[in-house]
mmCIF file of the N, C-alpha and C atoms, coordinates in Angstrom:
data_MODEL
# 
_entry.id   MODEL 
# 
loop_
_atom_site.group_PDB 
_atom_site.id 
_atom_site.type_symbol 
_atom_site.label_atom_id 
_atom_site.label_alt_id 
_atom_site.label_comp_id 
_atom_site.label_asym_id 
_atom_site.label_entity_id 
_atom_site.label_seq_id 
_atom_site.pdbx_PDB_ins_code 
_atom_site.Cartn_x 
_atom_site.Cartn_y 
_atom_site.Cartn_z 
_atom_site.occupancy 
_atom_site.B_iso_or_equiv 
_atom_site.pdbx_formal_charge 
_atom_site.auth_seq_id 
_atom_site.auth_comp_id 
_atom_site.auth_asym_id 
_atom_site.auth_atom_id 
_atom_site.pdbx_PDB_model_num 
ATOM 1   N N  . MET A 1 1  ? -12.569 -12.886 9.047   1.00 0.00 ? 1  MET A N  1 
ATOM 2   C CA . MET A 1 1  ? -11.199 -12.463 8.901   1.00 0.00 ? 1  MET A CA 1 
ATOM 3   C C  . MET A 1 1  ? -10.797 -12.613 7.434   1.00 0.00 ? 1  MET A C  1 
ATOM 4   N N  . VAL A 1 2  ? -10.165 -11.582 6.899   1.00 0.00 ? 2  VAL A N  1 
ATOM 5   C CA . VAL A 1 2  ? -9.714  -11.582 5.513   1.00 0.00 ? 2  VAL A CA 1 
ATOM 6   C C  . VAL A 1 2  ? -8.217  -11.880 5.503   1.00 0.00 ? 2  VAL A C  1 
ATOM 7   N N  . VAL A 1 3  ? -7.847  -12.875 4.713   1.00 0.00 ? 3  VAL A N  1 
ATOM 8   C CA . VAL A 1 3  ? -6.439  -13.264 4.621   1.00 0.00 ? 3  VAL A CA 1 
ATOM 9   C C  . VAL A 1 3  ? -5.989  -13.112 3.177   1.00 0.00 ? 3  VAL A C  1 
ATOM 10  N N  . ASP A 1 4  ? -4.924  -12.378 2.984   1.00 0.00 ? 4  ASP A N  1 
ATOM 11  C CA . ASP A 1 4  ? -4.312  -12.265 1.663   1.00 0.00 ? 4  ASP A CA 1 
ATOM 12  C C  . ASP A 1 4  ? -3.432  -13.496 1.485   1.00 0.00 ? 4  ASP A C  1 
ATOM 13  N N  . GLN A 1 5  ? -3.909  -14.457 0.703   1.00 0.00 ? 5  GLN A N  1 
ATOM 14  C CA . GLN A 1 5  ? -3.207  -15.729 0.571   1.00 0.00 ? 5  GLN A CA 1 
ATOM 15  C C  . GLN A 1 5  ? -1.828  -15.573 -0.054  1.00 0.00 ? 5  GLN A C  1 
ATOM 16  N N  . ASP A 1 6  ? -1.699  -14.703 -1.038  1.00 0.00 ? 6  ASP A N  1 
ATOM 17  C CA . ASP A 1 6  ? -0.391  -14.499 -1.661  1.00 0.00 ? 6  ASP A CA 1 
ATOM 18  C C  . ASP A 1 6  ? 0.620   -13.950 -0.651  1.00 0.00 ? 6  ASP A C  1 
ATOM 19  N N  . LEU A 1 7  ? 0.191   -12.971 0.135   1.00 0.00 ? 7  LEU A N  1 
ATOM 20  C CA . LEU A 1 7  ? 1.072   -12.405 1.146   1.00 0.00 ? 7  LEU A CA 1 
ATOM 21  C C  . LEU A 1 7  ? 1.431   -13.446 2.198   1.00 0.00 ? 7  LEU A C  1 
ATOM 22  N N  . ALA A 1 8  ? 0.469   -14.258 2.604   1.00 0.00 ? 8  ALA A N  1 
ATOM 23  C CA . ALA A 1 8  ? 0.732   -15.301 3.593   1.00 0.00 ? 8  ALA A CA 1 
ATOM 24  C C  . ALA A 1 8  ? 1.772   -16.294 3.076   1.00 0.00 ? 8  ALA A C  1 
ATOM 25  N N  . VAL A 1 9  ? 1.666   -16.674 1.811   1.00 0.00 ? 9  VAL A N  1 
ATOM 26  C CA . VAL A 1 9  ? 2.633   -17.603 1.224   1.00 0.00 ? 9  VAL A CA 1 
ATOM 27  C C  . VAL A 1 9  ? 4.026   -16.994 1.210   1.00 0.00 ? 9  VAL A C  1 
ATOM 28  N N  . VAL A 1 10 ? 4.127   -15.746 0.813   1.00 0.00 ? 10 VAL A N  1 
ATOM 29  C CA . VAL A 1 10 ? 5.430   -15.074 0.761   1.00 0.00 ? 10 VAL A CA 1 
ATOM 30  C C  . VAL A 1 10 ? 6.037   -14.970 2.156   1.00 0.00 ? 10 VAL A C  1 
ATOM 31  N N  . LEU A 1 11 ? 5.236   -14.543 3.131   1.00 0.00 ? 11 LEU A N  1 
ATOM 32  C CA . LEU A 1 11 ? 5.755   -14.383 4.488   1.00 0.00 ? 11 LEU A CA 1 
ATOM 33  C C  . LEU A 1 11 ? 6.162   -15.717 5.104   1.00 0.00 ? 11 LEU A C  1 
ATOM 34  N N  . LEU A 1 12 ? 5.360   -16.749 4.880   1.00 0.00 ? 12 LEU A N  1 
ATOM 35  C CA . LEU A 1 12 ? 5.714   -18.059 5.434   1.00 0.00 ? 12 LEU A CA 1 
ATOM 36  C C  . LEU A 1 12 ? 6.969   -18.627 4.779   1.00 0.00 ? 12 LEU A C  1 
ATOM 37  N N  . ASP A 1 13 ? 7.116   -18.410 3.476   1.00 0.00 ? 13 ASP A N  1 
ATOM 38  C CA . ASP A 1 13 ? 8.324   -18.872 2.799   1.00 0.00 ? 13 ASP A CA 1 
ATOM 39  C C  . ASP A 1 13 ? 9.550   -18.115 3.310   1.00 0.00 ? 13 ASP A C  1 
ATOM 40  N N  . LEU A 1 14 ? 9.432   -16.813 3.460   1.00 0.00 ? 14 LEU A N  1 
ATOM 41  C CA . LEU A 1 14 ? 10.535  -16.019 4.002   1.00 0.00 ? 14 LEU A CA 1 
ATOM 42  C C  . LEU A 1 14 ? 10.878  -16.464 5.417   1.00 0.00 ? 14 LEU A C  1 
ATOM 43  N N  . ARG A 1 15 ? 9.861   -16.721 6.215   1.00 0.00 ? 15 ARG A N  1 
ATOM 44  C CA . ARG A 1 15 ? 10.078  -17.185 7.596   1.00 0.00 ? 15 ARG A CA 1 
ATOM 45  C C  . ARG A 1 15 ? 10.813  -18.523 7.592   1.00 0.00 ? 15 ARG A C  1 
ATOM 46  N N  . ARG A 1 16 ? 10.419  -19.423 6.714   1.00 0.00 ? 16 ARG A N  1 
ATOM 47  C CA . ARG A 1 16 ? 11.071  -20.736 6.628   1.00 0.00 ? 16 ARG A CA 1 
ATOM 48  C C  . ARG A 1 16 ? 12.534  -20.602 6.227   1.00 0.00 ? 16 ARG A C  1 
ATOM 49  N N  . ARG A 1 17 ? 12.802  -19.731 5.226   1.00 0.00 ? 17 ARG A N  1 
ATOM 50  C CA . ARG A 1 17 ? 14.176  -19.553 4.781   1.00 0.00 ? 17 ARG A CA 1 
ATOM 51  C C  . ARG A 1 17 ? 15.044  -18.910 5.866   1.00 0.00 ? 17 ARG A C  1 
ATOM 52  N N  . LEU A 1 18 ? 14.491  -17.944 6.596   1.00 0.00 ? 18 LEU A N  1 
ATOM 53  C CA . LEU A 1 18 ? 15.243  -17.338 7.707   1.00 0.00 ? 18 LEU A CA 1 
ATOM 54  C C  . LEU A 1 18 ? 15.510  -18.363 8.810   1.00 0.00 ? 18 LEU A C  1 
ATOM 55  N N  . LYS A 1 19 ? 14.515  -19.188 9.072   1.00 0.00 ? 19 LYS A N  1 
ATOM 56  C CA . LYS A 1 19 ? 14.672  -20.240 10.084  1.00 0.00 ? 19 LYS A CA 1 
ATOM 57  C C  . LYS A 1 19 ? 15.767  -21.219 9.664   1.00 0.00 ? 19 LYS A C  1 
ATOM 58  N N  . ASP A 1 20 ? 15.792  -21.606 8.388   1.00 0.00 ? 20 ASP A N  1 
ATOM 59  C CA . ASP A 1 20 ? 16.836  -22.505 7.890   1.00 0.00 ? 20 ASP A CA 1 
ATOM 60  C C  . ASP A 1 20 ? 18.222  -21.882 7.997   1.00 0.00 ? 20 ASP A C  1 
ATOM 61  N N  . GLU A 1 21 ? 18.293  -20.572 7.746   1.00 0.00 ? 21 GLU A N  1 
ATOM 62  C CA . GLU A 1 21 ? 19.590  -19.897 7.754   1.00 0.00 ? 21 GLU A CA 1 
ATOM 63  C C  . GLU A 1 21 ? 20.103  -19.601 9.164   1.00 0.00 ? 21 GLU A C  1 
ATOM 64  N N  . TYR A 1 22 ? 19.205  -19.179 10.064  1.00 0.00 ? 22 TYR A N  1 
ATOM 65  C CA . TYR A 1 22 ? 19.634  -18.725 11.384  1.00 0.00 ? 22 TYR A CA 1 
ATOM 66  C C  . TYR A 1 22 ? 19.340  -19.707 12.510  1.00 0.00 ? 22 TYR A C  1 
ATOM 67  N N  . GLY A 1 23 ? 18.611  -20.762 12.248  1.00 0.00 ? 23 GLY A N  1 
ATOM 68  C CA . GLY A 1 23 ? 18.297  -21.737 13.282  1.00 0.00 ? 23 GLY A CA 1 
ATOM 69  C C  . GLY A 1 23 ? 16.907  -21.526 13.851  1.00 0.00 ? 23 GLY A C  1 
ATOM 70  N N  . ASP A 1 24 ? 16.563  -22.395 14.807  1.00 0.00 ? 24 ASP A N  1 
ATOM 71  C CA . ASP A 1 24 ? 15.210  -22.318 15.366  1.00 0.00 ? 24 ASP A CA 1 
ATOM 72  C C  . ASP A 1 24 ? 15.212  -22.238 16.894  1.00 0.00 ? 24 ASP A C  1 
ATOM 73  N N  . THR A 1 25 ? 16.209  -21.557 17.438  1.00 0.00 ? 25 THR A N  1 
ATOM 74  C CA . THR A 1 25 ? 16.203  -21.344 18.891  1.00 0.00 ? 25 THR A CA 1 
ATOM 75  C C  . THR A 1 25 ? 15.094  -20.350 19.220  1.00 0.00 ? 25 THR A C  1 
ATOM 76  N N  . PRO A 1 26 ? 14.610  -20.373 20.445  1.00 0.00 ? 26 PRO A N  1 
ATOM 77  C CA . PRO A 1 26 ? 13.514  -19.457 20.796  1.00 0.00 ? 26 PRO A CA 1 
ATOM 78  C C  . PRO A 1 26 ? 13.844  -17.979 20.546  1.00 0.00 ? 26 PRO A C  1 
ATOM 79  N N  . ALA A 1 27 ? 15.060  -17.565 20.851  1.00 0.00 ? 27 ALA A N  1 
ATOM 80  C CA . ALA A 1 27 ? 15.425  -16.156 20.648  1.00 0.00 ? 27 ALA A CA 1 
ATOM 81  C C  . ALA A 1 27 ? 15.428  -15.797 19.161  1.00 0.00 ? 27 ALA A C  1 
ATOM 82  N N  . VAL A 1 28 ? 15.958  -16.683 18.342  1.00 0.00 ? 28 VAL A N  1 
ATOM 83  C CA . VAL A 1 28 ? 15.997  -16.444 16.898  1.00 0.00 ? 28 VAL A CA 1 
ATOM 84  C C  . VAL A 1 28 ? 14.579  -16.425 16.332  1.00 0.00 ? 28 VAL A C  1 
ATOM 85  N N  . MET A 1 29 ? 13.751  -17.360 16.742  1.00 0.00 ? 29 MET A N  1 
ATOM 86  C CA . MET A 1 29 ? 12.376  -17.405 16.234  1.00 0.00 ? 29 MET A CA 1 
ATOM 87  C C  . MET A 1 29 ? 11.594  -16.158 16.627  1.00 0.00 ? 29 MET A C  1 
ATOM 88  N N  . MET A 1 30 ? 11.852  -15.656 17.841  1.00 0.00 ? 30 MET A N  1 
ATOM 89  C CA . MET A 1 30 ? 11.178  -14.433 18.271  1.00 0.00 ? 30 MET A CA 1 
ATOM 90  C C  . MET A 1 30 ? 11.586  -13.264 17.367  1.00 0.00 ? 30 MET A C  1 
ATOM 91  N N  . GLN A 1 31 ? 12.870  -13.165 17.033  1.00 0.00 ? 31 GLN A N  1 
ATOM 92  C CA . GLN A 1 31 ? 13.334  -12.091 16.159  1.00 0.00 ? 31 GLN A CA 1 
ATOM 93  C C  . GLN A 1 31 ? 12.789  -12.250 14.737  1.00 0.00 ? 31 GLN A C  1 
ATOM 94  N N  . ILE A 1 32 ? 12.754  -13.473 14.252  1.00 0.00 ? 32 ILE A N  1 
ATOM 95  C CA . ILE A 1 32 ? 12.198  -13.716 12.914  1.00 0.00 ? 32 ILE A CA 1 
ATOM 96  C C  . ILE A 1 32 ? 10.721  -13.344 12.874  1.00 0.00 ? 32 ILE A C  1 
ATOM 97  N N  . ASP A 1 33 ? 9.969   -13.739 13.890  1.00 0.00 ? 33 ASP A N  1 
ATOM 98  C CA . ASP A 1 33 ? 8.541   -13.418 13.924  1.00 0.00 ? 33 ASP A CA 1 
ATOM 99  C C  . ASP A 1 33 ? 8.317   -11.914 14.018  1.00 0.00 ? 33 ASP A C  1 
ATOM 100 N N  . ARG A 1 34 ? 9.146   -11.247 14.801  1.00 0.00 ? 34 ARG A N  1 
ATOM 101 C CA . ARG A 1 34 ? 9.029   -9.772  14.890  1.00 0.00 ? 34 ARG A CA 1 
ATOM 102 C C  . ARG A 1 34 ? 9.344   -9.129  13.541  1.00 0.00 ? 34 ARG A C  1 
ATOM 103 N N  . ALA A 1 35 ? 10.342  -9.668  12.853  1.00 0.00 ? 35 ALA A N  1 
ATOM 104 C CA . ALA A 1 35 ? 10.681  -9.139  11.529  1.00 0.00 ? 35 ALA A CA 1 
ATOM 105 C C  . ALA A 1 35 ? 9.535   -9.360  10.546  1.00 0.00 ? 35 ALA A C  1 
ATOM 106 N N  . MET A 1 36 ? 8.882   -10.516 10.626  1.00 0.00 ? 36 MET A N  1 
ATOM 107 C CA . MET A 1 36 ? 7.760   -10.807 9.729   1.00 0.00 ? 36 MET A CA 1 
ATOM 108 C C  . MET A 1 36 ? 6.600   -9.836  9.976   1.00 0.00 ? 36 MET A C  1 
ATOM 109 N N  . VAL A 1 37 ? 6.300   -9.589  11.236  1.00 0.00 ? 37 VAL A N  1 
ATOM 110 C CA . VAL A 1 37 ? 5.211   -8.663  11.574  1.00 0.00 ? 37 VAL A CA 1 
ATOM 111 C C  . VAL A 1 37 ? 5.553   -7.252  11.106  1.00 0.00 ? 37 VAL A C  1 
ATOM 112 N N  . ALA A 1 38 ? 6.799   -6.829  11.315  1.00 0.00 ? 38 ALA A N  1 
ATOM 113 C CA . ALA A 1 38 ? 7.218   -5.494  10.885  1.00 0.00 ? 38 ALA A CA 1 
ATOM 114 C C  . ALA A 1 38 ? 7.129   -5.361  9.365   1.00 0.00 ? 38 ALA A C  1 
ATOM 115 N N  . TYR A 1 39 ? 7.550   -6.400  8.653   1.00 0.00 ? 39 TYR A N  1 
ATOM 116 C CA . TYR A 1 39 ? 7.501   -6.369  7.193   1.00 0.00 ? 39 TYR A CA 1 
ATOM 117 C C  . TYR A 1 39 ? 6.057   -6.328  6.705   1.00 0.00 ? 39 TYR A C  1 
ATOM 118 N N  . ARG A 1 40 ? 5.183   -7.120  7.326   1.00 0.00 ? 40 ARG A N  1 
ATOM 119 C CA . ARG A 1 40 ? 3.765   -7.104  6.951   1.00 0.00 ? 40 ARG A CA 1 
ATOM 120 C C  . ARG A 1 40 ? 3.160   -5.725  7.201   1.00 0.00 ? 40 ARG A C  1 
ATOM 121 N N  . ASP A 1 41 ? 3.472   -5.130  8.346   1.00 0.00 ? 41 ASP A N  1 
ATOM 122 C CA . ASP A 1 41 ? 2.953   -3.792  8.647   1.00 0.00 ? 41 ASP A CA 1 
ATOM 123 C C  . ASP A 1 41 ? 3.477   -2.754  7.656   1.00 0.00 ? 41 ASP A C  1 
ATOM 124 N N  . PHE A 1 42 ? 4.755   -2.873  7.292   1.00 0.00 ? 42 PHE A N  1 
ATOM 125 C CA . PHE A 1 42 ? 5.336   -1.972  6.307   1.00 0.00 ? 42 PHE A CA 1 
ATOM 126 C C  . PHE A 1 42 ? 4.577   -2.071  4.980   1.00 0.00 ? 42 PHE A C  1 
ATOM 127 N N  . LEU A 1 43 ? 4.299   -3.289  4.544   1.00 0.00 ? 43 LEU A N  1 
ATOM 128 C CA . LEU A 1 43 ? 3.571   -3.477  3.289   1.00 0.00 ? 43 LEU A CA 1 
ATOM 129 C C  . LEU A 1 43 ? 2.160   -2.904  3.374   1.00 0.00 ? 43 LEU A C  1 
ATOM 130 N N  . ARG A 1 44 ? 1.529   -3.041  4.532   1.00 0.00 ? 44 ARG A N  1 
ATOM 131 C CA . ARG A 1 44 ? 0.177   -2.476  4.698   1.00 0.00 ? 44 ARG A CA 1 
ATOM 132 C C  . ARG A 1 44 ? 0.214   -0.953  4.627   1.00 0.00 ? 44 ARG A C  1 
ATOM 133 N N  . ILE A 1 45 ? 1.228   -0.345  5.242   1.00 0.00 ? 45 ILE A N  1 
ATOM 134 C CA . ILE A 1 45 ? 1.358   1.113   5.209   1.00 0.00 ? 45 ILE A CA 1 
ATOM 135 C C  . ILE A 1 45 ? 1.582   1.589   3.785   1.00 0.00 ? 45 ILE A C  1 
ATOM 136 N N  . ILE A 1 46 ? 2.445   0.886   3.063   1.00 0.00 ? 46 ILE A N  1 
ATOM 137 C CA . ILE A 1 46 ? 2.700   1.245   1.666   1.00 0.00 ? 46 ILE A CA 1 
ATOM 138 C C  . ILE A 1 46 ? 1.422   1.131   0.842   1.00 0.00 ? 46 ILE A C  1 
ATOM 139 N N  . GLU A 1 47 ? 0.648   0.087   1.088   1.00 0.00 ? 47 GLU A N  1 
ATOM 140 C CA . GLU A 1 47 ? -0.610  -0.106  0.359   1.00 0.00 ? 47 GLU A CA 1 
ATOM 141 C C  . GLU A 1 47 ? -1.585  1.031   0.656   1.00 0.00 ? 47 GLU A C  1 
ATOM 142 N N  . VAL A 1 48 ? -1.735  1.390   1.917   1.00 0.00 ? 48 VAL A N  1 
ATOM 143 C CA . VAL A 1 48 ? -2.643  2.472   2.294   1.00 0.00 ? 48 VAL A CA 1 
ATOM 144 C C  . VAL A 1 48 ? -2.165  3.788   1.713   1.00 0.00 ? 48 VAL A C  1 
ATOM 145 N N  . ALA A 1 49 ? -0.864  4.040   1.801   1.00 0.00 ? 49 ALA A N  1 
ATOM 146 C CA . ALA A 1 49 ? -0.322  5.285   1.249   1.00 0.00 ? 49 ALA A CA 1 
ATOM 147 C C  . ALA A 1 49 ? -0.556  5.339   -0.255  1.00 0.00 ? 49 ALA A C  1 
ATOM 148 N N  . GLY A 1 50 ? -0.387  4.217   -0.929  1.00 0.00 ? 50 GLY A N  1 
ATOM 149 C CA . GLY A 1 50 ? -0.625  4.175   -2.367  1.00 0.00 ? 50 GLY A CA 1 
ATOM 150 C C  . GLY A 1 50 ? -2.071  4.450   -2.711  1.00 0.00 ? 50 GLY A C  1 
ATOM 151 N N  . CYS A 1 51 ? -2.989  3.886   -1.934  1.00 0.00 ? 51 CYS A N  1 
ATOM 152 C CA . CYS A 1 51 ? -4.419  4.122   -2.161  1.00 0.00 ? 51 CYS A CA 1 
ATOM 153 C C  . CYS A 1 51 ? -4.753  5.599   -1.961  1.00 0.00 ? 51 CYS A C  1 
ATOM 154 N N  . HIS A 1 52 ? -4.180  6.195   -0.916  1.00 0.00 ? 52 HIS A N  1 
ATOM 155 C CA . HIS A 1 52 ? -4.431  7.613   -0.677  1.00 0.00 ? 52 HIS A CA 1 
ATOM 156 C C  . HIS A 1 52 ? -3.819  8.467   -1.774  1.00 0.00 ? 52 HIS A C  1 
ATOM 157 N N  . HIS A 1 53 ? -2.662  8.050   -2.265  1.00 0.00 ? 53 HIS A N  1 
ATOM 158 C CA . HIS A 1 53 ? -2.010  8.779   -3.349  1.00 0.00 ? 53 HIS A CA 1 
ATOM 159 C C  . HIS A 1 53 ? -2.925  8.835   -4.573  1.00 0.00 ? 53 HIS A C  1 
ATOM 160 N N  . TYR A 1 54 ? -3.498  7.688   -4.940  1.00 0.00 ? 54 TYR A N  1 
ATOM 161 C CA . TYR A 1 54 ? -4.388  7.666   -6.099  1.00 0.00 ? 54 TYR A CA 1 
ATOM 162 C C  . TYR A 1 54 ? -5.680  8.436   -5.839  1.00 0.00 ? 54 TYR A C  1 
ATOM 163 N N  . ALA A 1 55 ? -6.159  8.396   -4.621  1.00 0.00 ? 55 ALA A N  1 
ATOM 164 C CA . ALA A 1 55 ? -7.369  9.159   -4.291  1.00 0.00 ? 55 ALA A CA 1 
ATOM 165 C C  . ALA A 1 55 ? -7.107  10.661  -4.426  1.00 0.00 ? 55 ALA A C  1 
ATOM 166 N N  . VAL A 1 56 ? -5.933  11.094  -3.963  1.00 0.00 ? 56 VAL A N  1 
ATOM 167 C CA . VAL A 1 56 ? -5.572  12.512  -4.081  1.00 0.00 ? 56 VAL A CA 1 
ATOM 168 C C  . VAL A 1 56 ? -5.442  12.897  -5.549  1.00 0.00 ? 56 VAL A C  1 
ATOM 169 N N  . LEU A 1 57 ? -4.788  12.055  -6.337  1.00 0.00 ? 57 LEU A N  1 
ATOM 170 C CA . LEU A 1 57 ? -4.662  12.346  -7.769  1.00 0.00 ? 57 LEU A CA 1 
ATOM 171 C C  . LEU A 1 57 ? -6.023  12.426  -8.440  1.00 0.00 ? 57 LEU A C  1 
ATOM 172 N N  . GLU A 1 58 ? -6.927  11.534  -8.044  1.00 0.00 ? 58 GLU A N  1 
ATOM 173 C CA . GLU A 1 58 ? -8.275  11.555  -8.613  1.00 0.00 ? 58 GLU A CA 1 
ATOM 174 C C  . GLU A 1 58 ? -8.986  12.854  -8.263  1.00 0.00 ? 58 GLU A C  1 
ATOM 175 N N  . GLN A 1 59 ? -8.861  13.286  -7.011  1.00 0.00 ? 59 GLN A N  1 
ATOM 176 C CA . GLN A 1 59 ? -9.492  14.540  -6.598  1.00 0.00 ? 59 GLN A CA 1 
ATOM 177 C C  . GLN A 1 59 ? -8.879  15.730  -7.331  1.00 0.00 ? 59 GLN A C  1 
ATOM 178 N N  . LEU A 1 60 ? -7.553  15.715  -7.500  1.00 0.00 ? 60 LEU A N  1 
ATOM 179 C CA . LEU A 1 60 ? -6.906  16.807  -8.228  1.00 0.00 ? 60 LEU A CA 1 
ATOM 180 C C  . LEU A 1 60 ? -7.365  16.844  -9.680  1.00 0.00 ? 60 LEU A C  1 
ATOM 181 N N  . ALA A 1 61 ? -7.518  15.694  -10.292 1.00 0.00 ? 61 ALA A N  1 
ATOM 182 C CA . ALA A 1 61 ? -8.000  15.646  -11.673 1.00 0.00 ? 61 ALA A CA 1 
ATOM 183 C C  . ALA A 1 61 ? -9.418  16.184  -11.760 1.00 0.00 ? 61 ALA A C  1 
ATOM 184 N N  . ARG A 1 62 ? -10.234 15.817  -10.774 1.00 0.00 ? 62 ARG A N  1 
ATOM 185 C CA . ARG A 1 62 ? -11.615 16.311  -10.753 1.00 0.00 ? 62 ARG A CA 1 
ATOM 186 C C  . ARG A 1 62 ? -11.627 17.837  -10.574 1.00 0.00 ? 62 ARG A C  1 
ATOM 187 N N  . LEU A 1 63 ? -10.787 18.335  -9.668  1.00 0.00 ? 63 LEU A N  1 
ATOM 188 C CA . LEU A 1 63 ? -10.708 19.787  -9.456  1.00 0.00 ? 63 LEU A CA 1 
ATOM 189 C C  . LEU A 1 63 ? -10.177 20.491  -10.694 1.00 0.00 ? 63 LEU A C  1 
ATOM 190 N N  . ASP A 1 64 ? -9.212  19.866  -11.363 1.00 0.00 ? 64 ASP A N  1 
ATOM 191 C CA . ASP A 1 64 ? -8.664  20.435  -12.582 1.00 0.00 ? 64 ASP A CA 1 
ATOM 192 C C  . ASP A 1 64 ? -9.759  20.563  -13.646 1.00 0.00 ? 64 ASP A C  1 
ATOM 193 N N  . GLY A 1 65 ? -10.607 19.530  -13.749 1.00 0.00 ? 65 GLY A N  1 
ATOM 194 C CA . GLY A 1 65 ? -11.716 19.582  -14.702 1.00 0.00 ? 65 GLY A CA 1 
ATOM 195 C C  . GLY A 1 65 ? -12.726 20.669  -14.344 1.00 0.00 ? 65 GLY A C  1 
ATOM 196 N N  . LEU A 1 66 ? -13.014 20.790  -13.052 1.00 0.00 ? 66 LEU A N  1 
ATOM 197 C CA . LEU A 1 66 ? -13.952 21.831  -12.609 1.00 0.00 ? 66 LEU A CA 1 
ATOM 198 C C  . LEU A 1 66 ? -13.367 23.217  -12.843 1.00 0.00 ? 66 LEU A C  1 
ATOM 199 N N  . LEU A 1 67 ? -12.058 23.367  -12.585 1.00 0.00 ? 67 LEU A N  1 
ATOM 200 C CA . LEU A 1 67 ? -11.410 24.655  -12.799 1.00 0.00 ? 67 LEU A CA 1 
ATOM 201 C C  . LEU A 1 67 ? -11.436 25.034  -14.276 1.00 0.00 ? 67 LEU A C  1 
ATOM 202 N N  . ALA A 1 68 ? -11.150 24.052  -15.143 1.00 0.00 ? 68 ALA A N  1 
ATOM 203 C CA . ALA A 1 68 ? -11.174 24.324  -16.578 1.00 0.00 ? 68 ALA A CA 1 
ATOM 204 C C  . ALA A 1 68 ? -12.574 24.729  -17.023 1.00 0.00 ? 68 ALA A C  1 
ATOM 205 N N  . LYS A 1 69 ? -13.574 24.053  -16.480 1.00 0.00 ? 69 LYS A N  1 
ATOM 206 C CA . LYS A 1 69 ? -14.960 24.391  -16.833 1.00 0.00 ? 69 LYS A CA 1 
ATOM 207 C C  . LYS A 1 69 ? -15.317 25.790  -16.338 1.00 0.00 ? 69 LYS A C  1 
ATOM 208 N N  . ALA A 1 70 ? -14.913 26.116  -15.112 1.00 0.00 ? 70 ALA A N  1 
ATOM 209 C CA . ALA A 1 70 ? -15.206 27.446  -14.559 1.00 0.00 ? 70 ALA A CA 1 
ATOM 210 C C  . ALA A 1 70 ? -14.511 28.534  -15.369 1.00 0.00 ? 70 ALA A C  1 
ATOM 211 N N  . LEU A 1 71 ? -13.261 28.290  -15.771 1.00 0.00 ? 71 LEU A N  1 
ATOM 212 C CA . LEU A 1 71 ? -12.550 29.276  -16.583 1.00 0.00 ? 71 LEU A CA 1 
ATOM 213 C C  . LEU A 1 71 ? -13.206 29.442  -17.945 1.00 0.00 ? 71 LEU A C  1 
ATOM 214 N N  . ALA A 1 72 ? -13.675 28.356  -18.517 1.00 0.00 ? 72 ALA A N  1 
ATOM 215 C CA . ALA A 1 72 ? -14.340 28.426  -19.819 1.00 0.00 ? 72 ALA A CA 1 
ATOM 216 C C  . ALA A 1 72 ? -15.638 29.215  -19.712 1.00 0.00 ? 72 ALA A C  1 
ATOM 217 N N  . VAL A 1 73 ? -16.389 28.962  -18.643 1.00 0.00 ? 73 VAL A N  1 
ATOM 218 C CA . VAL A 1 73 ? -17.645 29.693  -18.446 1.00 0.00 ? 73 VAL A CA 1 
ATOM 219 C C  . VAL A 1 73 ? -17.365 31.184  -18.258 1.00 0.00 ? 73 VAL A C  1 
ATOM 220 N N  . SER A 1 74 ? -16.344 31.489  -17.454 1.00 0.00 ? 74 SER A N  1 
ATOM 221 C CA . SER A 1 74 ? -16.048 32.902  -17.206 1.00 0.00 ? 74 SER A CA 1 
ATOM 222 C C  . SER A 1 74 ? -15.523 33.587  -18.468 1.00 0.00 ? 74 SER A C  1 
ATOM 223 N N  . ALA A 1 75 ? -14.908 32.808  -19.371 1.00 0.00 ? 75 ALA A N  1 
ATOM 224 C CA . ALA A 1 75 ? -14.406 33.392  -20.620 1.00 0.00 ? 75 ALA A CA 1 
ATOM 225 C C  . ALA A 1 75 ? -15.487 33.395  -21.706 1.00 0.00 ? 75 ALA A C  1 
ATOM 226 N N  . GLY A 1 76 ? -16.653 32.806  -21.398 1.00 0.00 ? 76 GLY A N  1 
ATOM 227 C CA . GLY A 1 76 ? -17.739 32.778  -22.361 1.00 0.00 ? 76 GLY A CA 1 
ATOM 228 C C  . GLY A 1 76 ? -17.597 31.667  -23.386 1.00 0.00 ? 76 GLY A C  1 
ATOM 229 N N  . ILE A 1 77 ? -16.803 30.651  -23.102 1.00 0.00 ? 77 ILE A N  1 
ATOM 230 C CA . ILE A 1 77 ? -16.607 29.535  -24.034 1.00 0.00 ? 77 ILE A CA 1 
ATOM 231 C C  . ILE A 1 77 ? -17.538 28.410  -23.618 1.00 0.00 ? 77 ILE A C  1 
ATOM 232 N N  . ASP A 1 78 ? -18.301 27.901  -24.563 1.00 0.00 ? 78 ASP A N  1 
ATOM 233 C CA . ASP A 1 78 ? -19.209 26.796  -24.275 1.00 0.00 ? 78 ASP A CA 1 
ATOM 234 C C  . ASP A 1 78 ? -18.457 25.480  -24.452 1.00 0.00 ? 78 ASP A C  1 
ATOM 235 N N  . ARG A 1 79 ? -18.224 24.744  -23.343 1.00 0.00 ? 79 ARG A N  1 
ATOM 236 C CA . ARG A 1 79 ? -17.483 23.474  -23.391 1.00 0.00 ? 79 ARG A CA 1 
ATOM 237 C C  . ARG A 1 79 ? -18.395 22.290  -23.145 1.00 0.00 ? 79 ARG A C  1 
ATOM 238 N N  . SER A 1 80 ? -19.655 22.394  -23.484 1.00 0.00 ? 80 SER A N  1 
ATOM 239 C CA . SER A 1 80 ? -20.607 21.318  -23.219 1.00 0.00 ? 80 SER A CA 1 
ATOM 240 C C  . SER A 1 80 ? -20.325 20.089  -23.992 1.00 0.00 ? 80 SER A C  1 
# 
């Protein structure tokens, strides 16, 4: 199992502060825990979306380079 220690520290600190502010009744703790899970999932989605964003940009840059090379070849320009 891989644990992001920085994220765990942030989530546990946030959970502690929410518990201090709202109390520690079972209903409140259930809502706090659900909020923590939702926030963690949100961060994971953002991370995945960001990774895909950079992958798409990388592919577009690669295609842009190939297109420029193809245009140069078709125009008879040597870009070696």
